[in-house]
N, C-alpha and C positions, 0 to 999 in steps of 0.2 A: 660754583655757587648754585644751590638748589633754588628753584622757583616754587614757592609755596604761597597759597593765598594769604592775604593779610587778614589777621583776626579782627573782628568787628570792635572788640575792646581796645585794641591797639590803634585802629583807625580813629576812633573817637578821641583817644588821648592825643594823637597827632593833630587832629582838627582843633582841639582845645589849645594845644601849644601854639599853633599858627594864629589863632584868634588872640591869644595873650600877647604874642609878639607884635602883631599889627596894632593892638590897642596901646602897647607901650610906645611904639613908634609914633603914634598920634599924640603922645603926651599924656595919656590916661594912666592912672595908677593901676597896678596889677590887682586883679580881682582875687578874693580869697579862694582857697582850694575848693574844688567841686568834685562830684563823682567822676566827671569826664577828665578832670585835671587834678588828681589828688596830690597832696603834699607827700613827696617820696621820703622814705627813711633816709637819714643823712649818710649812713654807711651800713655795710653788712659785715658780720663777724667772720665770715669765711669767703674765699674766692669762689666764683662760679655763677651759675644761673639759678635763680629761685623764682617760683611762681608765687605771686603776691595778690591777695584779695583786698583792693583798696577800700571797699565799702565797710569791711569788718576789721581792717588793719591786721589781717591774719596771713599766714603763709601755708603752703602745701607741704605736707609731710608724707613720706612713703616708708612703710615699715613692713617687716615680715611678722605675721601673727603666728606664733608657734602653736597656739591652741587650735586655730582653724586651719593651719598649714596653708596659709594664703598670704599674698601681698595685699595690704590694705592702705588706702589713702585717707588722710584726715587733715583737718586744718589745725594749726597751732598758733598761739598768740605771739611767740617770740621768734626772731630770726635765728636764734641759737638752736632751736629745736627743729627748724625746717630742713627739708631735704635739698641739697645743693647738687645741681647737675653739672657735669663737666662740659657738656656740649649743648648748644642752643637747640639742636634738633630734638633732643630728648625732652627738654623743657617744653618746647613747642608742642610735641606730641601729647604730653599730659595736659597742657593748657587747653588744647582743642577739645579734650574730653570733658572738661569742667563746664557745668551748666550755670556758672555764676561769673560776673565780670571779674577778670583778672588780668594782670600784666606780668610779663617776664622781666625781672630785674637782673642786672649784671654788675658784679664788682670784680675788677681785675686782680685784686689782692685783698687779704684780710684787713678789715678796717678801712678799706678804700672807698672812694665815692661811688655812689649808685647811679646807674643810667638805665633807662628803659630800653630793653633790647627787642621787645615784641609784645 
């Protein structure tokens, strides 16, 4: 297992999860989704890891631009158009380069439940 620093966006999400769990244990109702604890998409259309921008509800897409002969990254609105990574390390590498809050989501199989991986 590789040791890599925990991304700040993921750390905030984990802290919000712990706060929500402790509030529920004290009998309080769950608070609505916040930027630190966004409502996750219920499923993903493909299996793998995807970088998700919770503030804009957008996904990372990576494509080869034949005009510029370069690989370009952009955000897309739907999970169908997003780029899916086979390995967490690849998604993590791209997520660390992004200057906007993002989470790495994972689905084990197409249409499967989503969990936050990083």
